[in-house]
VMD Tcl script that builds the backbone (N, CA, C; Angstrom):
set m [mol new atoms 396]
animate dup $m
set s [atomselect $m all]
$s set {name element resname resid chain x y z} {
  {N N MET 1 A 159.384 39.945 44.037}
  {CA C MET 1 A 159.615 41.199 44.986}
  {C C MET 1 A 160.247 42.227 44.949}
  {N N LEU 2 A 161.191 41.722 44.465}
  {CA C LEU 2 A 162.479 42.838 44.212}
  {C C LEU 2 A 161.825 44.156 43.189}
  {N N GLN 3 A 161.307 43.336 42.239}
  {CA C GLN 3 A 160.510 44.235 41.018}
  {C C GLN 3 A 159.591 45.402 41.595}
  {N N GLN 4 A 158.887 45.071 42.647}
  {CA C GLN 4 A 157.836 45.603 43.020}
  {C C GLN 4 A 158.426 46.785 43.760}
  {N N LYS 5 A 159.487 46.442 44.560}
  {CA C LYS 5 A 160.203 47.522 45.219}
  {C C LYS 5 A 161.112 48.547 44.553}
  {N N THR 6 A 161.190 48.031 43.308}
  {CA C THR 6 A 162.233 48.860 42.173}
  {C C THR 6 A 160.958 49.984 41.928}
  {N N ASN 7 A 159.762 49.345 41.528}
  {CA C ASN 7 A 158.569 49.917 40.974}
  {C C ASN 7 A 158.456 51.056 42.051}
  {N N ARG 8 A 157.960 50.585 43.157}
  {CA C ARG 8 A 157.752 51.413 44.031}
  {C C ARG 8 A 158.840 52.891 44.103}
  {N N LYS 9 A 160.152 52.341 44.139}
  {CA C LYS 9 A 161.253 53.711 44.045}
  {C C LYS 9 A 160.825 54.316 43.008}
  {N N GLN 10 A 160.827 53.730 42.189}
  {CA C GLN 10 A 160.589 54.677 40.840}
  {C C GLN 10 A 159.320 55.274 40.692}
  {N N LYS 11 A 158.360 54.817 41.325}
  {CA C LYS 11 A 157.402 55.713 41.290}
  {C C LYS 11 A 157.388 57.226 42.107}
  {N N LYS 12 A 157.739 56.498 43.227}
  {CA C LYS 12 A 158.100 57.707 44.350}
  {C C LYS 12 A 159.048 58.804 43.632}
  {N N PHE 13 A 160.206 58.444 42.902}
  {CA C PHE 13 A 161.389 59.022 42.543}
  {C C PHE 13 A 160.482 59.954 41.471}
  {N N PHE 14 A 159.823 59.585 40.442}
  {CA C PHE 14 A 159.011 60.171 39.008}
  {C C PHE 14 A 158.121 61.179 40.025}
  {N N GLN 15 A 157.371 61.126 40.962}
  {CA C GLN 15 A 156.645 62.014 42.010}
  {C C GLN 15 A 157.284 63.185 42.341}
  {N N LYS 16 A 158.424 62.719 42.640}
  {CA C LYS 16 A 159.361 63.872 43.461}
  {C C LYS 16 A 159.883 64.652 42.542}
  {N N ILE 17 A 160.018 64.170 40.997}
  {CA C ILE 17 A 160.657 64.908 39.956}
  {C C ILE 17 A 159.521 65.866 39.348}
  {N N LYS 18 A 157.954 65.135 39.322}
  {CA C LYS 18 A 156.764 65.756 38.964}
  {C C LYS 18 A 156.752 67.077 39.978}
  {N N ILE 19 A 157.049 66.676 41.151}
  {CA C ILE 19 A 156.521 67.803 42.214}
  {C C ILE 19 A 157.678 68.967 41.933}
  {N N LEU 20 A 159.105 68.758 42.001}
  {CA C LEU 20 A 159.935 69.585 41.545}
  {C C LEU 20 A 160.165 70.456 40.461}
  {N N SER 21 A 159.655 69.839 39.534}
  {CA C SER 21 A 159.257 70.388 38.108}
  {C C SER 21 A 157.858 71.294 38.299}
  {N N LEU 22 A 157.264 70.960 38.854}
  {CA C LEU 22 A 156.115 72.131 39.144}
  {C C LEU 22 A 156.350 73.440 39.852}
  {N N LEU 23 A 157.336 73.173 41.018}
  {CA C LEU 23 A 157.486 73.969 41.993}
  {C C LEU 23 A 158.411 74.627 41.228}
  {N N PHE 24 A 159.477 74.585 40.518}
  {CA C PHE 24 A 160.232 75.123 39.508}
  {C C PHE 24 A 159.554 76.300 38.518}
  {N N SER 25 A 158.652 75.314 38.231}
  {CA C SER 25 A 157.815 76.447 37.075}
  {C C SER 25 A 157.013 77.337 37.721}
  {N N LEU 26 A 156.755 77.072 38.458}
  {CA C LEU 26 A 155.865 78.247 39.678}
  {C C LEU 26 A 156.830 79.156 39.743}
  {N N LEU 27 A 158.007 78.835 40.124}
  {CA C LEU 27 A 158.934 80.007 40.487}
  {C C LEU 27 A 158.997 80.631 39.298}
  {N N ILE 28 A 159.615 80.159 38.015}
  {CA C ILE 28 A 159.749 80.778 36.986}
  {C C ILE 28 A 158.560 81.970 36.292}
  {N N LEU 29 A 157.367 81.499 36.878}
  {CA C LEU 29 A 156.147 82.326 35.966}
  {C C LEU 29 A 156.230 83.117 37.445}
  {N N LEU 30 A 156.667 83.041 38.486}
  {CA C LEU 30 A 156.221 84.132 39.680}
  {C C LEU 30 A 157.297 85.317 39.466}
  {N N GLY 31 A 158.607 84.749 38.789}
  {CA C GLY 31 A 159.662 85.674 38.783}
  {C C GLY 31 A 159.350 86.796 37.401}
  {N N ILE 32 A 158.717 86.025 36.443}
  {CA C ILE 32 A 158.156 86.974 35.057}
  {C C ILE 32 A 157.105 87.760 35.477}
  {N N LEU 33 A 156.025 87.165 36.257}
  {CA C LEU 33 A 154.796 88.363 37.023}
  {C C LEU 33 A 155.344 89.385 37.538}
  {N N ASP 34 A 156.573 88.831 38.350}
  {CA C ASP 34 A 157.256 90.361 39.425}
  {C C ASP 34 A 157.836 91.312 38.246}
  {N N LEU 35 A 158.382 90.610 37.138}
  {CA C LEU 35 A 158.962 91.724 36.537}
  {C C LEU 35 A 158.312 92.484 35.455}
  {N N VAL 36 A 157.126 91.601 34.941}
  {CA C VAL 36 A 155.731 92.540 34.211}
  {C C VAL 36 A 155.358 93.663 35.416}
  {N N TYR 37 A 155.297 93.361 36.635}
  {CA C TYR 37 A 154.533 94.243 37.419}
  {C C TYR 37 A 155.743 94.904 37.769}
  {N N ILE 38 A 156.728 95.232 37.880}
  {CA C ILE 38 A 157.828 96.443 37.930}
  {C C ILE 38 A 157.828 97.192 36.785}
  {N N SER 39 A 157.722 96.540 35.676}
  {CA C SER 39 A 157.869 97.529 34.901}
  {C C SER 39 A 156.594 98.259 34.423}
  {N N LEU 40 A 155.608 97.843 34.641}
  {CA C LEU 40 A 154.031 98.591 34.898}
  {C C LEU 40 A 154.218 99.551 35.773}
  {N N LYS 41 A 154.853 99.098 36.999}
  {CA C LYS 41 A 154.477 100.414 37.841}
  {C C LYS 41 A 155.241 101.427 37.792}
  {N N LYS 42 A 156.591 101.388 36.846}
  {CA C LYS 42 A 157.282 102.288 36.616}
  {C C LYS 42 A 156.876 103.255 35.536}
  {N N GLN 43 A 156.199 102.628 34.614}
  {CA C GLN 43 A 155.279 103.115 33.627}
  {C C GLN 43 A 154.281 104.088 34.340}
  {N N LYS 44 A 153.555 103.969 35.410}
  {CA C LYS 44 A 152.671 104.349 35.668}
  {C C LYS 44 A 152.695 105.419 37.010}
  {N N SER 45 A 153.965 105.584 37.365}
  {CA C SER 45 A 154.428 106.041 38.547}
  {C C SER 45 A 153.831 107.615 38.517}
  {N N PRO 46 A 153.034 108.154 39.689}
  {CA C PRO 46 A 152.797 109.373 39.562}
  {C C PRO 46 A 153.773 110.623 39.501}
  {N N TYR 47 A 155.142 110.324 39.770}
  {CA C TYR 47 A 155.966 111.190 40.146}
  {C C TYR 47 A 156.410 111.546 38.939}
  {N N ILE 48 A 156.195 111.085 37.821}
  {CA C ILE 48 A 156.890 111.511 36.396}
  {C C ILE 48 A 156.777 113.360 36.087}
  {N N ASN 49 A 157.495 114.012 35.469}
  {CA C ASN 49 A 157.352 115.271 35.479}
  {C C ASN 49 A 156.680 115.066 33.971}
  {N N PRO 50 A 155.295 115.851 33.932}
  {CA C PRO 50 A 155.187 115.605 32.337}
  {C C PRO 50 A 155.945 116.334 31.478}
  {N N LEU 51 A 156.699 117.390 31.657}
  {CA C LEU 51 A 157.413 118.189 30.822}
  {C C LEU 51 A 158.727 117.139 30.310}
  {N N GLN 52 A 159.087 115.810 31.108}
  {CA C GLN 52 A 160.198 115.361 30.525}
  {C C GLN 52 A 159.933 114.192 29.595}
  {N N THR 53 A 158.684 114.105 29.223}
  {CA C THR 53 A 158.059 113.099 28.419}
  {C C THR 53 A 158.350 113.406 27.096}
  {N N VAL 54 A 158.308 112.296 26.082}
  {CA C VAL 54 A 158.960 112.711 24.910}
  {C C VAL 54 A 157.065 113.627 24.252}
  {N N GLY 55 A 157.547 114.670 23.645}
  {CA C GLY 55 A 156.432 114.938 22.896}
  {C C GLY 55 A 155.143 116.312 24.156}
  {N N GLY 56 A 155.567 116.088 25.243}
  {CA C GLY 56 A 154.571 116.284 26.231}
  {C C GLY 56 A 153.459 115.831 26.108}
  {N N SER 57 A 153.417 114.742 26.050}
  {CA C SER 57 A 151.689 114.116 25.925}
  {C C SER 57 A 151.406 114.077 27.128}
  {N N GLU 58 A 152.033 113.960 28.418}
  {CA C GLU 58 A 151.060 114.265 29.509}
  {C C GLU 58 A 150.610 115.353 29.778}
  {N N LEU 59 A 151.659 116.215 29.565}
  {CA C LEU 59 A 151.626 117.953 29.387}
  {C C LEU 59 A 150.337 118.374 28.949}
  {N N ALA 60 A 149.925 117.767 27.255}
  {CA C ALA 60 A 149.041 117.654 26.967}
  {C C ALA 60 A 147.492 117.379 27.523}
  {N N GLN 61 A 147.517 115.961 28.119}
  {CA C GLN 61 A 146.649 115.448 28.755}
  {C C GLN 61 A 146.240 116.211 29.976}
  {N N ASP 62 A 147.284 116.749 30.742}
  {CA C ASP 62 A 147.028 117.614 31.928}
  {C C ASP 62 A 145.861 118.798 31.403}
  {N N LEU 63 A 146.438 119.492 30.662}
  {CA C LEU 63 A 145.862 120.548 29.960}
  {C C LEU 63 A 144.267 120.044 29.518}
  {N N GLU 64 A 144.258 119.341 28.642}
  {CA C GLU 64 A 142.871 118.871 28.487}
  {C C GLU 64 A 141.767 118.412 29.539}
  {N N LYS 65 A 142.574 117.852 30.586}
  {CA C LYS 65 A 141.859 117.561 32.343}
  {C C LYS 65 A 141.277 118.931 32.810}
  {N N ARG 66 A 142.151 120.102 32.479}
  {CA C ARG 66 A 141.870 121.462 32.923}
  {C C ARG 66 A 140.627 122.135 32.028}
  {N N GLY 67 A 140.690 121.911 31.199}
  {CA C GLY 67 A 139.601 122.708 29.960}
  {C C GLY 67 A 140.835 123.656 29.317}
  {N N VAL 68 A 141.894 123.776 29.274}
  {CA C VAL 68 A 142.945 124.821 28.602}
  {C C VAL 68 A 142.814 123.821 27.298}
  {N N GLU 69 A 142.186 124.748 26.232}
  {CA C GLU 69 A 142.535 124.357 24.864}
  {C C GLU 69 A 143.567 124.734 24.142}
  {N N PHE 70 A 144.656 124.297 23.463}
  {CA C PHE 70 A 145.854 124.613 22.853}
  {C C PHE 70 A 146.055 124.305 21.403}
  {N N GLU 71 A 146.562 124.743 20.858}
  {CA C GLU 71 A 147.239 124.480 19.522}
  {C C GLU 71 A 148.373 123.478 19.314}
  {N N ASP 72 A 149.357 124.087 19.999}
  {CA C ASP 72 A 150.866 123.316 19.610}
  {C C ASP 72 A 151.478 123.425 21.197}
  {N N ILE 73 A 152.497 122.359 21.376}
  {CA C ILE 73 A 153.181 122.413 22.699}
  {C C ILE 73 A 154.714 122.592 21.919}
  {N N GLU 74 A 155.788 123.552 21.880}
  {CA C GLU 74 A 157.192 123.471 21.521}
  {C C GLU 74 A 157.983 123.412 22.739}
  {N N GLU 75 A 159.079 122.554 22.455}
  {CA C GLU 75 A 160.086 122.328 23.591}
  {C C GLU 75 A 161.295 123.271 23.599}
  {N N GLY 76 A 161.585 124.097 24.410}
  {CA C GLY 76 A 162.849 124.720 24.782}
  {C C GLY 76 A 163.977 123.926 25.895}
  {N N SER 77 A 164.853 124.895 25.951}
  {CA C SER 77 A 165.950 124.128 26.611}
  {C C SER 77 A 165.444 123.966 27.904}
  {N N ASN 78 A 165.009 125.041 28.721}
  {CA C ASN 78 A 164.787 124.850 30.074}
  {C C ASN 78 A 162.816 125.443 30.119}
  {N N PHE 79 A 162.426 125.255 29.467}
  {CA C PHE 79 A 160.667 125.948 28.864}
  {C C PHE 79 A 160.286 124.702 28.123}
  {N N TYR 80 A 158.666 125.088 28.219}
  {CA C TYR 80 A 157.967 124.850 27.181}
  {C C TYR 80 A 157.353 125.822 26.743}
  {N N VAL 81 A 156.901 126.040 25.244}
  {CA C VAL 81 A 155.760 127.061 24.997}
  {C C VAL 81 A 154.677 126.624 24.787}
  {N N LEU 82 A 153.299 127.314 25.163}
  {CA C LEU 82 A 152.250 126.663 24.544}
  {C C LEU 82 A 151.679 127.493 23.956}
  {N N LYS 83 A 150.892 127.553 22.705}
  {CA C LYS 83 A 150.378 128.423 21.798}
  {C C LYS 83 A 148.676 127.862 22.150}
  {N N LEU 84 A 147.949 128.452 22.557}
  {CA C LEU 84 A 146.300 128.258 22.738}
  {C C LEU 84 A 145.689 128.418 22.145}
  {N N ASN 85 A 144.424 128.382 22.076}
  {CA C ASN 85 A 143.611 128.090 20.683}
  {C C ASN 85 A 143.281 129.659 20.596}
  {N N SER 86 A 143.027 130.451 21.841}
  {CA C SER 86 A 142.643 131.904 22.210}
  {C C SER 86 A 143.575 132.908 21.384}
  {N N GLY 87 A 145.009 132.382 21.227}
  {CA C GLY 87 A 145.791 133.233 20.577}
  {C C GLY 87 A 146.702 133.516 21.483}
  {N N GLU 88 A 146.437 133.503 23.060}
  {CA C GLU 88 A 147.966 133.401 23.831}
  {C C GLU 88 A 149.259 132.485 23.649}
  {N N THR 89 A 150.107 132.690 23.957}
  {CA C THR 89 A 151.421 132.238 24.401}
  {C C THR 89 A 151.722 132.177 25.571}
  {N N VAL 90 A 151.618 131.003 26.071}
  {CA C VAL 90 A 152.470 130.687 27.578}
  {C C VAL 90 A 153.669 129.996 27.420}
  {N N ILE 91 A 154.457 130.237 28.316}
  {CA C ILE 91 A 155.914 129.553 28.960}
  {C C ILE 91 A 155.800 128.986 30.066}
  {N N LEU 92 A 155.924 127.809 29.984}
  {CA C LEU 92 A 156.056 126.922 31.289}
  {C C LEU 92 A 157.537 126.763 31.629}
  {N N SER 93 A 158.117 126.595 32.798}
  {CA C SER 93 A 159.433 126.305 33.412}
  {C C SER 93 A 159.383 125.225 33.545}
  {N N LYS 94 A 160.540 124.318 33.353}
  {CA C LYS 94 A 160.766 123.025 33.461}
  {C C LYS 94 A 161.140 122.561 34.801}
  {N N ASN 95 A 162.007 124.132 35.279}
  {CA C ASN 95 A 162.659 123.726 36.839}
  {C C ASN 95 A 161.632 124.018 37.596}
  {N N LYS 96 A 160.083 124.294 37.763}
  {CA C LYS 96 A 158.923 124.300 38.579}
  {C C LYS 96 A 158.072 123.213 38.569}
  {N N ASP 97 A 157.258 123.170 39.594}
  {CA C ASP 97 A 156.270 121.995 39.668}
  {C C ASP 97 A 155.574 122.468 38.385}
  {N N VAL 98 A 154.857 121.739 37.489}
  {CA C VAL 98 A 154.310 121.701 36.269}
  {C C VAL 98 A 152.838 121.820 36.798}
  {N N LEU 99 A 152.491 121.026 37.622}
  {CA C LEU 99 A 150.798 121.125 38.166}
  {C C LEU 99 A 150.299 122.298 38.657}
  {N N GLU 100 A 151.344 122.686 39.517}
  {CA C GLU 100 A 151.462 124.180 40.366}
  {C C GLU 100 A 151.156 125.190 39.068}
  {N N GLN 101 A 152.152 125.259 38.059}
  {CA C GLN 101 A 152.087 126.245 37.207}
  {C C GLN 101 A 150.637 126.019 36.044}
  {N N LEU 102 A 150.315 124.900 36.033}
  {CA C LEU 102 A 148.643 124.736 35.222}
  {C C LEU 102 A 147.644 125.204 36.003}
  {N N SER 103 A 147.770 125.175 37.379}
  {CA C SER 103 A 146.636 125.293 38.456}
  {C C SER 103 A 146.680 127.019 38.085}
  {N N SER 104 A 148.006 127.594 38.048}
  {CA C SER 104 A 148.111 129.380 38.050}
  {C C SER 104 A 147.560 129.722 36.999}
  {N N LEU 105 A 147.508 129.179 35.901}
  {CA C LEU 105 A 147.176 129.150 34.245}
  {C C LEU 105 A 145.790 129.056 34.077}
  {N N GLN 106 A 145.049 128.252 34.463}
  {CA C GLN 106 A 143.807 127.956 34.337}
  {C C GLN 106 A 143.160 128.864 35.285}
  {N N LEU 107 A 143.771 129.541 36.170}
  {CA C LEU 107 A 143.156 130.588 37.442}
  {C C LEU 107 A 143.257 131.838 36.834}
  {N N ILE 108 A 144.587 132.448 36.066}
  {CA C ILE 108 A 144.823 133.489 35.723}
  {C C ILE 108 A 144.054 133.760 34.288}
  {N N LEU 109 A 143.549 132.567 33.552}
  {CA C LEU 109 A 142.890 132.710 31.807}
  {C C LEU 109 A 141.252 132.980 32.598}
  {N N SER 110 A 141.013 132.383 33.815}
  {CA C SER 110 A 139.422 132.970 34.023}
  {C C SER 110 A 139.281 133.838 34.455}
  {N N ARG 111 A 139.974 134.499 35.381}
  {CA C ARG 111 A 139.938 135.525 36.136}
  {C C ARG 111 A 140.172 136.837 34.663}
  {N N PHE 112 A 141.081 136.959 34.040}
  {CA C PHE 112 A 141.153 137.530 32.596}
  {C C PHE 112 A 139.742 137.457 31.941}
  {N N LYS 113 A 139.543 136.488 31.698}
  {CA C LYS 113 A 138.159 136.225 30.731}
  {C C LYS 113 A 137.166 136.817 31.637}
  {N N ILE 114 A 136.853 136.970 32.705}
  {CA C ILE 114 A 135.273 137.430 33.924}
  {C C ILE 114 A 135.536 138.948 33.656}
  {N N GLU 115 A 137.097 139.555 33.685}
  {CA C GLU 115 A 137.088 140.910 33.678}
  {C C GLU 115 A 137.289 141.433 32.326}
  {N N GLY 116 A 137.177 140.419 31.465}
  {CA C GLY 116 A 137.340 140.871 29.806}
  {C C GLY 116 A 138.659 141.519 29.343}
  {N N LYS 117 A 139.681 141.307 29.797}
  {CA C LYS 117 A 140.884 141.593 29.591}
  {C C LYS 117 A 141.766 140.401 28.622}
  {N N VAL 118 A 142.192 140.953 27.852}
  {CA C VAL 118 A 143.085 139.912 26.883}
  {C C VAL 118 A 144.762 139.869 26.913}
  {N N ILE 119 A 144.764 138.693 27.018}
  {CA C ILE 119 A 146.458 138.246 27.583}
  {C C ILE 119 A 146.840 138.118 26.053}
  {N N LYS 120 A 148.080 138.518 25.902}
  {CA C LYS 120 A 148.648 138.048 24.622}
  {C C LYS 120 A 149.935 137.105 25.047}
  {N N ASN 121 A 151.100 137.276 26.366}
  {CA C ASN 121 A 151.659 136.250 26.539}
  {C C ASN 121 A 151.767 136.137 28.158}
  {N N LEU 122 A 151.906 135.057 28.797}
  {CA C LEU 122 A 151.905 134.370 29.676}
  {C C LEU 122 A 153.219 133.789 30.061}
  {N N ASP 123 A 154.150 134.079 31.222}
  {CA C ASP 123 A 155.384 133.846 31.001}
  {C C ASP 123 A 155.871 132.984 32.907}
  {N N PHE 124 A 155.826 131.904 33.082}
  {CA C PHE 124 A 156.197 131.600 34.634}
  {C C PHE 124 A 157.386 131.086 34.808}
  {N N ARG 125 A 158.004 131.467 33.952}
  {CA C ARG 125 A 159.942 131.125 34.235}
  {C C ARG 125 A 160.016 132.056 35.404}
  {N N PHE 126 A 159.606 133.101 36.030}
  {CA C PHE 126 A 159.909 133.969 36.893}
  {C C PHE 126 A 159.346 133.233 38.111}
  {N N SER 127 A 159.817 134.269 39.328}
  {CA C SER 127 A 159.320 134.091 40.798}
  {C C SER 127 A 157.436 134.280 40.548}
  {N N GLN 128 A 157.083 135.207 40.121}
  {CA C GLN 128 A 155.905 135.649 39.632}
  {C C GLN 128 A 155.158 135.832 38.111}
  {N N PRO 129 A 154.286 134.926 37.486}
  {CA C PRO 129 A 153.924 135.086 36.471}
  {C C PRO 129 A 153.789 136.641 35.973}
  {N N VAL 130 A 154.797 136.368 34.720}
  {CA C VAL 130 A 154.440 137.782 33.758}
  {C C VAL 130 A 153.578 137.938 32.707}
  {N N VAL 131 A 152.651 138.887 32.915}
  {CA C VAL 131 A 151.508 138.820 32.064}
  {C C VAL 131 A 151.629 140.229 31.026}
  {N N LYS 132 A 151.306 140.032 29.666}
  {CA C LYS 132 A 151.562 140.695 28.854}
  {C C LYS 132 A 150.156 140.858 28.072}
}
mol reanalyze $m
mol bondsrecalc $m
mol representation Tube
mol addrep $m
């Protein structure tokens, strides 16, 4: 009878240990998943300025989405120089909203194309775009 009581106590003890170890494992797994989620959320943040990324890869993606064909993107201290396939050179400011500058670029290129005018340089570093 004494042995039966100790066996029951041991079974309860081991059941408690199993439950506690399972809960501990779940907590560790949740912590890991939380860290992974946070790191993925930081990578996909919509508030990243494309000009601050290495090589302007997001800038290149934004240009492609807007149908602006380009050959090269060069980085300056406060600006980026885009060389378009059609021969134009475009300077974008790092101190202004990039998406707004790209919208203006798209609009200016389409208007000049409709009017049959040729652009050599387009500079967005000033309060108004400078067209040559």
